[in-house]
PQR file with spaces between the fields and no chain letter, atoms N, CA, C, O and H, PARSE charges and radii, in Angstrom:
ATOM       1  N    MET     1      11.857  -13.265    6.570 -0.4000 1.5000
ATOM       2  CA   MET     1      11.452  -12.270    5.411 -0.0000 2.0000
ATOM       3  C    MET     1      11.938  -10.870    5.399  0.5500 1.7000
ATOM       4  O    MET     1      12.713  -10.356    4.593 -0.5500 1.4000
ATOM       5  N    ILE     2      11.328  -10.313    6.473 -0.4000 1.5000
ATOM       6  CA   ILE     2      11.548   -8.876    6.687 -0.0000 2.0000
ATOM       7  C    ILE     2      12.953   -8.354    7.047  0.5500 1.7000
ATOM       8  O    ILE     2      13.432   -7.274    6.700 -0.5500 1.4000
ATOM       9  H    ILE     2      10.698  -10.730    7.128  0.4000 1.0000
ATOM      10  N    GLN     3      13.530   -9.308    7.805 -0.4000 1.5000
ATOM      11  CA   GLN     3      14.802   -9.089    8.140 -0.0000 2.0000
ATOM      12  C    GLN     3      15.959   -9.222    7.113  0.5500 1.7000
ATOM      13  O    GLN     3      17.003   -8.569    7.124 -0.5500 1.4000
ATOM      14  H    GLN     3      13.142  -10.185    8.087  0.4000 1.0000
ATOM      15  N    GLU     4      15.574  -10.238    6.169 -0.4000 1.5000
ATOM      16  CA   GLU     4      16.359  -10.532    5.120 -0.0000 2.0000
ATOM      17  C    GLU     4      16.457   -9.093    4.184  0.5500 1.7000
ATOM      18  O    GLU     4      17.545   -8.692    3.771 -0.5500 1.4000
ATOM      19  H    GLU     4      14.726  -10.768    6.160  0.4000 1.0000
ATOM      20  N    LEU     5      15.273   -8.433    3.931 -0.4000 1.5000
ATOM      21  CA   LEU     5      14.942   -7.475    3.008 -0.0000 2.0000
ATOM      22  C    LEU     5      15.879   -6.229    3.668  0.5500 1.7000
ATOM      23  O    LEU     5      16.605   -5.545    2.946 -0.5500 1.4000
ATOM      24  H    LEU     5      14.389   -8.759    4.267  0.4000 1.0000
ATOM      25  N    ILE     6      15.760   -5.995    5.295 -0.4000 1.5000
ATOM      26  CA   ILE     6      16.306   -5.235    5.741 -0.0000 2.0000
ATOM      27  C    ILE     6      17.994   -5.231    5.699  0.5500 1.7000
ATOM      28  O    ILE     6      18.680   -4.209    5.725 -0.5500 1.4000
ATOM      29  H    ILE     6      15.170   -6.551    5.881  0.4000 1.0000
ATOM      30  N    ASN     7      18.516   -6.653    5.626 -0.4000 1.5000
ATOM      31  CA   ASN     7      19.876   -6.957    5.636 -0.0000 2.0000
ATOM      32  C    ASN     7      20.342   -6.521    4.236  0.5500 1.7000
ATOM      33  O    ASN     7      21.385   -5.911    4.000 -0.5500 1.4000
ATOM      34  H    ASN     7      17.958   -7.483    5.605  0.4000 1.0000
ATOM      35  N    ALA     8      19.394   -6.932    3.313 -0.4000 1.5000
ATOM      36  CA   ALA     8      19.885   -6.616    1.844 -0.0000 2.0000
ATOM      37  C    ALA     8      19.778   -4.995    1.614  0.5500 1.7000
ATOM      38  O    ALA     8      20.374   -4.512    0.651 -0.5500 1.4000
ATOM      39  H    ALA     8      18.546   -7.427    3.504  0.4000 1.0000
ATOM      40  N    LYS     9      19.102   -4.243    2.399 -0.4000 1.5000
ATOM      41  CA   LYS     9      18.984   -2.908    2.039 -0.0000 2.0000
ATOM      42  C    LYS     9      18.189   -2.555    1.152  0.5500 1.7000
ATOM      43  O    LYS     9      18.342   -1.477    0.578 -0.5500 1.4000
ATOM      44  H    LYS     9      18.617   -4.635    3.181  0.4000 1.0000
ATOM      45  N    VAL    10      16.955   -3.578    0.795 -0.4000 1.5000
ATOM      46  CA   VAL    10      15.937   -3.356   -0.241 -0.0000 2.0000
ATOM      47  C    VAL    10      15.368   -1.990   -0.177  0.5500 1.7000
ATOM      48  O    VAL    10      15.092   -1.547    0.938 -0.5500 1.4000
ATOM      49  H    VAL    10      16.831   -4.454    1.261  0.4000 1.0000
ATOM      50  N    SER    11      15.151   -1.246   -1.254 -0.4000 1.5000
ATOM      51  CA   SER    11      14.595    0.074   -1.392 -0.0000 2.0000
ATOM      52  C    SER    11      13.131   -0.210   -1.454  0.5500 1.7000
ATOM      53  O    SER    11      12.705   -1.331   -1.732 -0.5500 1.4000
ATOM      54  H    SER    11      15.376   -1.605   -2.160  0.4000 1.0000
ATOM      55  N    PHE    12      12.309    0.884   -1.173 -0.4000 1.5000
ATOM      56  CA   PHE    12      10.675    0.726   -1.506 -0.0000 2.0000
ATOM      57  C    PHE    12      10.529    0.214   -3.117  0.5500 1.7000
ATOM      58  O    PHE    12       9.718   -0.630   -3.497 -0.5500 1.4000
ATOM      59  H    PHE    12      12.655    1.795   -0.947  0.4000 1.0000
ATOM      60  N    GLU    13      11.453    0.887   -3.926 -0.4000 1.5000
ATOM      61  CA   GLU    13      11.355    0.535   -5.372 -0.0000 2.0000
ATOM      62  C    GLU    13      11.440   -1.114   -5.413  0.5500 1.7000
ATOM      63  O    GLU    13      10.520   -1.779   -5.888 -0.5500 1.4000
ATOM      64  H    GLU    13      12.112    1.573   -3.617  0.4000 1.0000
ATOM      65  N    GLY    14      12.642   -1.708   -4.867 -0.4000 1.5000
ATOM      66  CA   GLY    14      12.862   -3.111   -4.987 -0.0000 2.0000
ATOM      67  C    GLY    14      11.684   -3.855   -4.419  0.5500 1.7000
ATOM      68  O    GLY    14      11.156   -4.844   -4.927 -0.5500 1.4000
ATOM      69  H    GLY    14      13.390   -1.168   -4.482  0.4000 1.0000
ATOM      70  N    PHE    15      11.325   -3.229   -3.255 -0.4000 1.5000
ATOM      71  CA   PHE    15      10.368   -4.255   -2.381 -0.0000 2.0000
ATOM      72  C    PHE    15       9.042   -4.312   -3.343  0.5500 1.7000
ATOM      73  O    PHE    15       8.408   -5.339   -3.582 -0.5500 1.4000
ATOM      74  H    PHE    15      11.754   -2.426   -2.843  0.4000 1.0000
ATOM      75  N    PHE    16       8.788   -3.177   -3.780 -0.4000 1.5000
ATOM      76  CA   PHE    16       7.449   -3.132   -4.722 -0.0000 2.0000
ATOM      77  C    PHE    16       7.570   -3.944   -6.100  0.5500 1.7000
ATOM      78  O    PHE    16       6.716   -4.612   -6.684 -0.5500 1.4000
ATOM      79  H    PHE    16       9.303   -2.342   -3.585  0.4000 1.0000
ATOM      80  N    ALA    17       8.846   -3.685   -6.417 -0.4000 1.5000
ATOM      81  CA   ALA    17       9.233   -4.584   -7.789 -0.0000 2.0000
ATOM      82  C    ALA    17       9.046   -6.170   -7.549  0.5500 1.7000
ATOM      83  O    ALA    17       8.791   -6.945   -8.471 -0.5500 1.4000
ATOM      84  H    ALA    17       9.539   -3.143   -5.943  0.4000 1.0000
ATOM      85  N    GLN    18       9.185   -6.518   -6.347 -0.4000 1.5000
ATOM      86  CA   GLN    18       9.301   -8.033   -6.263 -0.0000 2.0000
ATOM      87  C    GLN    18       7.692   -8.285   -5.633  0.5500 1.7000
ATOM      88  O    GLN    18       7.212   -9.413   -5.746 -0.5500 1.4000
ATOM      89  H    GLN    18       9.392   -5.889   -5.598  0.4000 1.0000
ATOM      90  N    ALA    19       7.036   -7.388   -5.090 -0.4000 1.5000
ATOM      91  CA   ALA    19       5.836   -7.739   -4.227 -0.0000 2.0000
ATOM      92  C    ALA    19       4.807   -8.022   -5.295  0.5500 1.7000
ATOM      93  O    ALA    19       4.823   -7.518   -6.418 -0.5500 1.4000
ATOM      94  H    ALA    19       7.426   -6.472   -4.998  0.4000 1.0000
ATOM      95  N    THR    20       3.659   -9.115   -4.710 -0.4000 1.5000
ATOM      96  CA   THR    20       2.561   -9.320   -5.519 -0.0000 2.0000
ATOM      97  C    THR    20       1.481   -8.450   -4.919  0.5500 1.7000
ATOM      98  O    THR    20       0.946   -8.651   -3.828 -0.5500 1.4000
ATOM      99  H    THR    20       3.646   -9.524   -3.797  0.4000 1.0000
ATOM     100  N    ILE    21       1.176   -7.280   -5.904 -0.4000 1.5000
ATOM     101  CA   ILE    21       0.283   -6.529   -5.486 -0.0000 2.0000
ATOM     102  C    ILE    21      -1.130   -7.002   -5.972  0.5500 1.7000
ATOM     103  O    ILE    21      -1.320   -7.512   -7.076 -0.5500 1.4000
ATOM     104  H    ILE    21       1.611   -7.117   -6.789  0.4000 1.0000
ATOM     105  N    ASN    22      -2.092   -6.780   -5.039 -0.4000 1.5000
ATOM     106  CA   ASN    22      -3.583   -7.408   -5.406 -0.0000 2.0000
ATOM     107  C    ASN    22      -4.016   -6.199   -6.587  0.5500 1.7000
ATOM     108  O    ASN    22      -3.769   -4.996   -6.494 -0.5500 1.4000
ATOM     109  H    ASN    22      -1.937   -6.366   -4.142  0.4000 1.0000
ATOM     110  N    PRO    23      -4.571   -6.739   -7.460 -0.5600 1.5000
ATOM     111  CA   PRO    23      -5.110   -6.165   -8.627  0.2800 2.0000
ATOM     112  C    PRO    23      -6.127   -5.240   -8.049  0.5500 1.7000
ATOM     113  O    PRO    23      -5.995   -4.147   -8.601 -0.5500 1.4000
ATOM     114  N    ARG    24      -6.974   -5.225   -7.271 -0.4000 1.5000
ATOM     115  CA   ARG    24      -7.891   -4.428   -6.711 -0.0000 2.0000
ATOM     116  C    ARG    24      -7.229   -3.028   -5.809  0.5500 1.7000
ATOM     117  O    ARG    24      -7.803   -2.021   -5.396 -0.5500 1.4000
ATOM     118  H    ARG    24      -7.081   -6.113   -6.823  0.4000 1.0000
ATOM     119  N    ALA    25      -5.885   -3.428   -5.723 -0.4000 1.5000
ATOM     120  CA   ALA    25      -5.359   -1.942   -4.747 -0.0000 2.0000
ATOM     121  C    ALA    25      -5.781   -0.806   -5.148  0.5500 1.7000
ATOM     122  O    ALA    25      -6.066    0.130   -4.402 -0.5500 1.4000
ATOM     123  H    ALA    25      -5.418   -4.247   -6.058  0.4000 1.0000
ATOM     124  N    SER    26      -5.852   -0.806   -6.386 -0.4000 1.5000
ATOM     125  CA   SER    26      -5.926    0.859   -7.182 -0.0000 2.0000
ATOM     126  C    SER    26      -7.407    1.300   -6.706  0.5500 1.7000
ATOM     127  O    SER    26      -7.725    2.489   -6.704 -0.5500 1.4000
ATOM     128  H    SER    26      -5.621   -1.567   -6.992  0.4000 1.0000
ATOM     129  N    LEU    27      -8.235    0.348   -6.331 -0.4000 1.5000
ATOM     130  CA   LEU    27      -9.653    0.885   -6.003 -0.0000 2.0000
ATOM     131  C    LEU    27      -9.547    1.284   -4.236  0.5500 1.7000
ATOM     132  O    LEU    27     -10.621    1.501   -3.676 -0.5500 1.4000
ATOM     133  H    LEU    27      -7.977   -0.618   -6.334  0.4000 1.0000
ATOM     134  N    ILE    28      -8.483    1.357   -3.550 -0.4000 1.5000
ATOM     135  CA   ILE    28      -8.352    2.101   -2.392 -0.0000 2.0000
ATOM     136  C    ILE    28      -8.372    3.356   -2.668  0.5500 1.7000
ATOM     137  O    ILE    28      -7.671    3.724   -3.611 -0.5500 1.4000
ATOM     138  H    ILE    28      -7.610    1.181   -4.005  0.4000 1.0000
ATOM     139  N    THR    29      -9.199    4.391   -1.904 -0.4000 1.5000
ATOM     140  CA   THR    29      -9.384    5.531   -1.820 -0.0000 2.0000
ATOM     141  C    THR    29      -9.341    6.235   -0.675  0.5500 1.7000
ATOM     142  O    THR    29      -9.583    5.705    0.410 -0.5500 1.4000
ATOM     143  H    THR    29      -9.769    4.093   -1.138  0.4000 1.0000
ATOM     144  N    GLY    30      -9.030    7.486   -0.808 -0.4000 1.5000
ATOM     145  CA   GLY    30      -9.201    8.381    0.933 -0.0000 2.0000
ATOM     146  C    GLY    30      -8.038    9.105    1.127  0.5500 1.7000
ATOM     147  O    GLY    30      -7.238    9.194    0.196 -0.5500 1.4000
ATOM     148  H    GLY    30      -8.833    7.916   -1.689  0.4000 1.0000
ATOM     149  N    LEU    31      -7.811    9.653    2.227 -0.4000 1.5000
ATOM     150  CA   LEU    31      -6.894   10.415    2.517 -0.0000 2.0000
ATOM     151  C    LEU    31      -5.830    9.729    3.587  0.5500 1.7000
ATOM     152  O    LEU    31      -6.243    9.154    4.594 -0.5500 1.4000
ATOM     153  H    LEU    31      -8.461    9.580    2.984  0.4000 1.0000
ATOM     154  N    ILE    32      -4.538    9.835    3.298 -0.4000 1.5000
ATOM     155  CA   ILE    32      -3.540    9.330    4.112 -0.0000 2.0000
ATOM     156  C    ILE    32      -2.375   10.494    4.007  0.5500 1.7000
ATOM     157  O    ILE    32      -1.868   10.912    2.966 -0.5500 1.4000
ATOM     158  H    ILE    32      -4.203   10.302    2.480  0.4000 1.0000
ATOM     159  N    CYS    33      -2.094   10.891    5.306 -0.4000 1.5000
ATOM     160  CA   CYS    33      -1.102   11.845    5.367 -0.0000 2.0000
ATOM     161  C    CYS    33      -1.543   13.264    4.717  0.5500 1.7000
ATOM     162  O    CYS    33      -0.675   14.118    4.539 -0.5500 1.4000
ATOM     163  H    CYS    33      -2.506   10.551    6.152  0.4000 1.0000
ATOM     164  N    GLY    34      -2.961   13.528    4.345 -0.4000 1.5000
ATOM     165  CA   GLY    34      -3.097   14.691    3.751 -0.0000 2.0000
ATOM     166  C    GLY    34      -3.168   14.646    2.240  0.5500 1.7000
ATOM     167  O    GLY    34      -3.344   15.648    1.546 -0.5500 1.4000
ATOM     168  H    GLY    34      -3.666   12.834    4.490  0.4000 1.0000
ATOM     169  N    TYR    35      -3.017   13.386    1.766 -0.4000 1.5000
ATOM     170  CA   TYR    35      -2.981   13.160    0.355 -0.0000 2.0000
ATOM     171  C    TYR    35      -3.966   12.093   -0.050  0.5500 1.7000
ATOM     172  O    TYR    35      -4.055   11.044    0.587 -0.5500 1.4000
ATOM     173  H    TYR    35      -2.874   12.572    2.329  0.4000 1.0000
ATOM     174  N    ARG    36      -4.708   12.358   -1.111 -0.4000 1.5000
ATOM     175  CA   ARG    36      -5.721   11.111   -1.824 -0.0000 2.0000
ATOM     176  C    ARG    36      -4.852   10.335   -2.352  0.5500 1.7000
ATOM     177  O    ARG    36      -3.956   10.787   -3.065 -0.5500 1.4000
ATOM     178  H    ARG    36      -4.636   13.210   -1.629  0.4000 1.0000
ATOM     179  N    VAL    37      -4.990    8.921   -2.059 -0.4000 1.5000
ATOM     180  CA   VAL    37      -4.062    8.239   -2.582 -0.0000 2.0000
ATOM     181  C    VAL    37      -4.319    7.863   -3.965  0.5500 1.7000
ATOM     182  O    VAL    37      -3.448    7.419   -4.712 -0.5500 1.4000
ATOM     183  H    VAL    37      -5.717    8.554   -1.480  0.4000 1.0000
ATOM     184  N    GLU    38      -5.842    8.097   -4.369 -0.4000 1.5000
ATOM     185  CA   GLU    38      -6.122    7.885   -5.827 -0.0000 2.0000
ATOM     186  C    GLU    38      -5.449    8.912   -6.553  0.5500 1.7000
ATOM     187  O    GLU    38      -5.354    8.658   -7.754 -0.5500 1.4000
ATOM     188  H    GLU    38      -6.550    8.457   -3.761  0.4000 1.0000
ATOM     189  N    GLU    39      -4.856   10.206   -6.115 -0.4000 1.5000
ATOM     190  CA   GLU    39      -4.365   11.249   -6.893 -0.0000 2.0000
ATOM     191  C    GLU    39      -2.577   11.192   -7.069  0.5500 1.7000
ATOM     192  O    GLU    39      -1.882   11.847   -7.846 -0.5500 1.4000
ATOM     193  H    GLU    39      -4.933   10.413   -5.139  0.4000 1.0000
ATOM     194  N    ILE    40      -2.205   10.284   -6.167 -0.4000 1.5000
ATOM     195  CA   ILE    40      -0.846   10.380   -6.013 -0.0000 2.0000
ATOM     196  C    ILE    40      -0.218    9.980   -7.514  0.5500 1.7000
ATOM     197  O    ILE    40      -0.562    8.892   -7.975 -0.5500 1.4000
ATOM     198  H    ILE    40      -2.770    9.753   -5.536  0.4000 1.0000
ATOM     199  N    ASP    41       0.721   10.853   -8.314 -0.4000 1.5000
ATOM     200  CA   ASP    41       1.387   10.518   -9.581 -0.0000 2.0000
ATOM     201  C    ASP    41       2.394    9.522   -9.635  0.5500 1.7000
ATOM     202  O    ASP    41       2.480    8.701  -10.548 -0.5500 1.4000
ATOM     203  H    ASP    41       1.001   11.737   -7.939  0.4000 1.0000
ATOM     204  N    ASN    42       3.256    9.601   -8.530 -0.4000 1.5000
ATOM     205  CA   ASN    42       4.493    8.738   -8.477 -0.0000 2.0000
ATOM     206  C    ASN    42       3.970    7.410   -8.082  0.5500 1.7000
ATOM     207  O    ASN    42       3.437    7.262   -6.982 -0.5500 1.4000
ATOM     208  H    ASN    42       3.185   10.268   -7.788  0.4000 1.0000
ATOM     209  N    PRO    43       4.119    6.262   -9.076 -0.5600 1.5000
ATOM     210  CA   PRO    43       3.726    4.901   -8.834  0.2800 2.0000
ATOM     211  C    PRO    43       4.415    4.422   -7.521  0.5500 1.7000
ATOM     212  O    PRO    43       3.629    3.891   -6.738 -0.5500 1.4000
ATOM     213  N    ILE    44       5.693    4.492   -7.114 -0.4000 1.5000
ATOM     214  CA   ILE    44       6.064    3.896   -6.058 -0.0000 2.0000
ATOM     215  C    ILE    44       5.670    4.590   -4.894  0.5500 1.7000
ATOM     216  O    ILE    44       5.728    3.924   -3.860 -0.5500 1.4000
ATOM     217  H    ILE    44       6.332    4.924   -7.751  0.4000 1.0000
ATOM     218  N    THR    45       5.217    5.961   -4.782 -0.4000 1.5000
ATOM     219  CA   THR    45       4.537    6.531   -3.528 -0.0000 2.0000
ATOM     220  C    THR    45       3.272    6.282   -3.471  0.5500 1.7000
ATOM     221  O    THR    45       2.660    6.281   -2.403 -0.5500 1.4000
ATOM     222  H    THR    45       5.170    6.501   -5.622  0.4000 1.0000
ATOM     223  N    GLN    46       2.638    6.000   -4.803 -0.4000 1.5000
ATOM     224  CA   GLN    46       1.136    5.554   -4.467 -0.0000 2.0000
ATOM     225  C    GLN    46       1.150    4.108   -3.882  0.5500 1.7000
ATOM     226  O    GLN    46       0.304    3.798   -3.044 -0.5500 1.4000
ATOM     227  H    GLN    46       3.135    6.001   -5.670  0.4000 1.0000
ATOM     228  N    LYS    47       2.025    3.281   -4.274 -0.4000 1.5000
ATOM     229  CA   LYS    47       1.935    2.102   -3.683 -0.0000 2.0000
ATOM     230  C    LYS    47       2.157    1.858   -2.227  0.5500 1.7000
ATOM     231  O    LYS    47       1.535    1.011   -1.586 -0.5500 1.4000
ATOM     232  H    LYS    47       2.713    3.534   -4.955  0.4000 1.0000
ATOM     233  N    VAL    48       3.269    2.809   -1.637 -0.4000 1.5000
ATOM     234  CA   VAL    48       3.440    3.051   -0.443 -0.0000 2.0000
ATOM     235  C    VAL    48       2.043    3.373    0.106  0.5500 1.7000
ATOM     236  O    VAL    48       1.552    2.601    0.930 -0.5500 1.4000
ATOM     237  H    VAL    48       3.774    3.497   -2.158  0.4000 1.0000
ATOM     238  N    ARG    49       1.375    4.455   -0.294 -0.4000 1.5000
ATOM     239  CA   ARG    49       0.182    4.766    0.168 -0.0000 2.0000
ATOM     240  C    ARG    49      -1.159    4.191    0.083  0.5500 1.7000
ATOM     241  O    ARG    49      -2.197    4.525    0.655 -0.5500 1.4000
ATOM     242  H    ARG    49       1.773    5.082   -0.963  0.4000 1.0000
ATOM     243  N    PHE    50      -0.905    3.209   -0.794 -0.4000 1.5000
ATOM     244  CA   PHE    50      -2.189    2.238   -0.825 -0.0000 2.0000
ATOM     245  C    PHE    50      -1.467    1.066    0.498  0.5500 1.7000
ATOM     246  O    PHE    50      -2.265    0.299    1.036 -0.5500 1.4000
ATOM     247  H    PHE    50      -0.062    2.938   -1.258  0.4000 1.0000
ATOM     248  N    LEU    51      -0.540    1.038    0.764 -0.4000 1.5000
ATOM     249  CA   LEU    51      -0.316   -0.028    1.936 -0.0000 2.0000
ATOM     250  C    LEU    51      -0.408    0.523    3.083  0.5500 1.7000
ATOM     251  O    LEU    51      -0.655   -0.180    4.063 -0.5500 1.4000
ATOM     252  H    LEU    51       0.108    1.661    0.327  0.4000 1.0000
ATOM     253  N    ASP    52      -0.198    2.136    3.225 -0.4000 1.5000
ATOM     254  CA   ASP    52      -0.318    2.543    4.471 -0.0000 2.0000
ATOM     255  C    ASP    52      -1.836    2.918    4.930  0.5500 1.7000
ATOM     256  O    ASP    52      -2.233    3.088    6.083 -0.5500 1.4000
ATOM     257  H    ASP    52       0.002    2.707    2.430  0.4000 1.0000
ATOM     258  N    LYS    53      -2.526    2.994    3.803 -0.4000 1.5000
ATOM     259  CA   LYS    53      -4.368    3.226    3.842 -0.0000 2.0000
ATOM     260  C    LYS    53      -4.636    1.792    4.425  0.5500 1.7000
ATOM     261  O    LYS    53      -5.063    1.667    5.573 -0.5500 1.4000
ATOM     262  H    LYS    53      -2.203    2.855    2.866  0.4000 1.0000
ATOM     263  N    LEU    54      -4.396    0.785    3.670 -0.4000 1.5000
ATOM     264  CA   LEU    54      -4.840   -0.680    4.028 -0.0000 2.0000
ATOM     265  C    LEU    54      -4.562   -0.898    5.469  0.5500 1.7000
ATOM     266  O    LEU    54      -5.435   -1.340    6.216 -0.5500 1.4000
ATOM     267  H    LEU    54      -4.049    0.887    2.737  0.4000 1.0000
ATOM     268  N    VAL    55      -3.309   -0.586    5.899 -0.4000 1.5000
ATOM     269  CA   VAL    55      -2.963   -1.056    7.345 -0.0000 2.0000
ATOM     270  C    VAL    55      -3.970   -0.221    8.151  0.5500 1.7000
ATOM     271  O    VAL    55      -4.652   -0.763    9.021 -0.5500 1.4000
ATOM     272  H    VAL    55      -2.599   -0.228    5.293  0.4000 1.0000
ATOM     273  N    ASP    56      -4.081    1.160    7.861 -0.4000 1.5000
ATOM     274  CA   ASP    56      -4.918    2.248    8.876 -0.0000 2.0000
ATOM     275  C    ASP    56      -6.118    1.846    8.863  0.5500 1.7000
ATOM     276  O    ASP    56      -6.775    1.830    9.904 -0.5500 1.4000
ATOM     277  H    ASP    56      -3.527    1.601    7.154  0.4000 1.0000
ATOM     278  N    GLU    57      -6.660    1.419    7.604 -0.4000 1.5000
ATOM     279  CA   GLU    57      -8.198    0.884    7.601 -0.0000 2.0000
ATOM     280  C    GLU    57      -8.323   -0.419    8.351  0.5500 1.7000
ATOM     281  O    GLU    57      -9.388   -0.588    8.944 -0.5500 1.4000
ATOM     282  H    GLU    57      -6.126    1.431    6.758  0.4000 1.0000
ATOM     283  N    LEU    58      -7.480   -1.293    8.416 -0.4000 1.5000
ATOM     284  CA   LEU    58      -7.545   -2.577    9.070 -0.0000 2.0000
ATOM     285  C    LEU    58      -7.582   -2.379   10.525  0.5500 1.7000
ATOM     286  O    LEU    58      -8.328   -2.983   11.296 -0.5500 1.4000
ATOM     287  H    LEU    58      -6.615   -1.156    7.934  0.4000 1.0000
ATOM     288  N    ALA    59      -6.654   -1.419   10.860 -0.4000 1.5000
ATOM     289  CA   ALA    59      -6.411   -0.913   12.216 -0.0000 2.0000
ATOM     290  C    ALA    59      -7.724   -0.624   12.979  0.5500 1.7000
ATOM     291  O    ALA    59      -8.043   -1.070   14.081 -0.5500 1.4000
ATOM     292  H    ALA    59      -6.049   -0.928   10.233  0.4000 1.0000
ATOM     293  N    LYS    60      -8.507    0.313   12.080 -0.4000 1.5000
ATOM     294  CA   LYS    60      -9.741    0.634   12.548 -0.0000 2.0000
ATOM     295  C    LYS    60     -11.136   -0.411   12.441  0.5500 1.7000
ATOM     296  O    LYS    60     -12.302   -0.196   12.772 -0.5500 1.4000
ATOM     297  H    LYS    60      -8.247    0.675   11.185  0.4000 1.0000
ATOM     298  N    GLY    61     -10.527   -1.545   11.874 -0.4000 1.5000
ATOM     299  CA   GLY    61     -11.636   -2.785   12.147 -0.0000 2.0000
ATOM     300  C    GLY    61     -12.327   -3.104   10.911  0.5500 1.7000
ATOM     301  O    GLY    61     -13.145   -4.017   10.794 -0.5500 1.4000
ATOM     302  H    GLY    61      -9.579   -1.719   11.606  0.4000 1.0000
ATOM     303  N    LYS    62     -11.884   -2.149    9.809 -0.4000 1.5000
ATOM     304  CA   LYS    62     -12.700   -2.465    8.535 -0.0000 2.0000
ATOM     305  C    LYS    62     -12.357   -3.633    7.842  0.5500 1.7000
ATOM     306  O    LYS    62     -11.134   -3.774    7.857 -0.5500 1.4000
ATOM     307  H    LYS    62     -11.219   -1.408    9.904  0.4000 1.0000
ATOM     308  N    SER    63     -13.008   -4.636    7.168 -0.4000 1.5000
ATOM     309  CA   SER    63     -12.574   -5.839    6.641 -0.0000 2.0000
ATOM     310  C    SER    63     -11.879   -5.613    5.253  0.5500 1.7000
ATOM     311  O    SER    63     -12.086   -4.672    4.487 -0.5500 1.4000
ATOM     312  H    SER    63     -14.001   -4.522    7.156  0.4000 1.0000
ATOM     313  N    LEU    64     -10.988   -6.693    5.074 -0.4000 1.5000
ATOM     314  CA   LEU    64     -10.288   -6.542    3.830 -0.0000 2.0000
ATOM     315  C    LEU    64     -11.057   -6.389    2.565  0.5500 1.7000
ATOM     316  O    LEU    64     -10.603   -5.731    1.629 -0.5500 1.4000
ATOM     317  H    LEU    64     -10.819   -7.457    5.696  0.4000 1.0000
ATOM     318  N    ASP    65     -12.278   -7.017    2.516 -0.4000 1.5000
ATOM     319  CA   ASP    65     -12.936   -7.073    1.272 -0.0000 2.0000
ATOM     320  C    ASP    65     -13.716   -5.823    1.248  0.5500 1.7000
ATOM     321  O    ASP    65     -13.995   -5.478    0.100 -0.5500 1.4000
ATOM     322  H    ASP    65     -12.647   -7.552    3.277  0.4000 1.0000
ATOM     323  N    LYS    66     -14.172   -5.002    2.225 -0.4000 1.5000
ATOM     324  CA   LYS    66     -14.569   -3.800    2.072 -0.0000 2.0000
ATOM     325  C    LYS    66     -13.440   -2.789    1.659  0.5500 1.7000
ATOM     326  O    LYS    66     -13.653   -2.111    0.654 -0.5500 1.4000
ATOM     327  H    LYS    66     -13.944   -5.282    3.158  0.4000 1.0000
ATOM     328  N    ILE    67     -12.609   -2.675    2.139 -0.4000 1.5000
ATOM     329  CA   ILE    67     -11.398   -1.917    1.802 -0.0000 2.0000
ATOM     330  C    ILE    67     -10.935   -1.990    0.164  0.5500 1.7000
ATOM     331  O    ILE    67     -10.559   -1.036   -0.517 -0.5500 1.4000
ATOM     332  H    ILE    67     -12.437   -3.227    2.955  0.4000 1.0000
ATOM     333  N    LEU    68     -11.058   -3.246   -0.214 -0.4000 1.5000
ATOM     334  CA   LEU    68     -10.817   -3.667   -1.517 -0.0000 2.0000
ATOM     335  C    LEU    68     -11.939   -3.515   -2.484  0.5500 1.7000
ATOM     336  O    LEU    68     -11.789   -3.759   -3.681 -0.5500 1.4000
ATOM     337  H    LEU    68     -11.363   -4.021    0.339  0.4000 1.0000
ATOM     338  N    ARG    69     -13.025   -3.126   -1.985 -0.4000 1.5000
ATOM     339  CA   ARG    69     -14.318   -3.081   -2.609 -0.0000 2.0000
ATOM     340  C    ARG    69     -14.816   -4.338   -3.290  0.5500 1.7000
ATOM     341  O    ARG    69     -15.218   -4.287   -4.453 -0.5500 1.4000
ATOM     342  H    ARG    69     -13.147   -2.928   -1.012  0.4000 1.0000
ATOM     343  N    LYS    70     -14.798   -5.658   -2.480 -0.4000 1.5000
ATOM     344  CA   LYS    70     -15.280   -6.845   -3.126 -0.0000 2.0000
ATOM     345  C    LYS    70     -16.757   -6.890   -3.085  0.5500 1.7000
ATOM     346  O    LYS    70     -17.359   -7.837   -3.590 -0.5500 1.4000
ATOM     347  H    LYS    70     -14.471   -5.700   -1.535  0.4000 1.0000
C-alpha cells in the first residue's frame, strides 16, 4: 500500500483526503518540532503533526488509549 502511494506520487494532502482519521485525533496535544499541535492553523500540517506526535508517543511506550484520551 505504501509503495503504491509512493509510485502514484500522492501528496500529503491527497493522502489525508483518503485517510480515515480517528475522530479523537484532535485531542492529541503537546509539542512536536517546537510547535503545539493543537495550535497549528493549517489543517494538513496539523494532521501531519498529529500523526507525528502519535508515532512519537507510541515509541515512548504510551498506550494508544492514553494518547487519544479514551
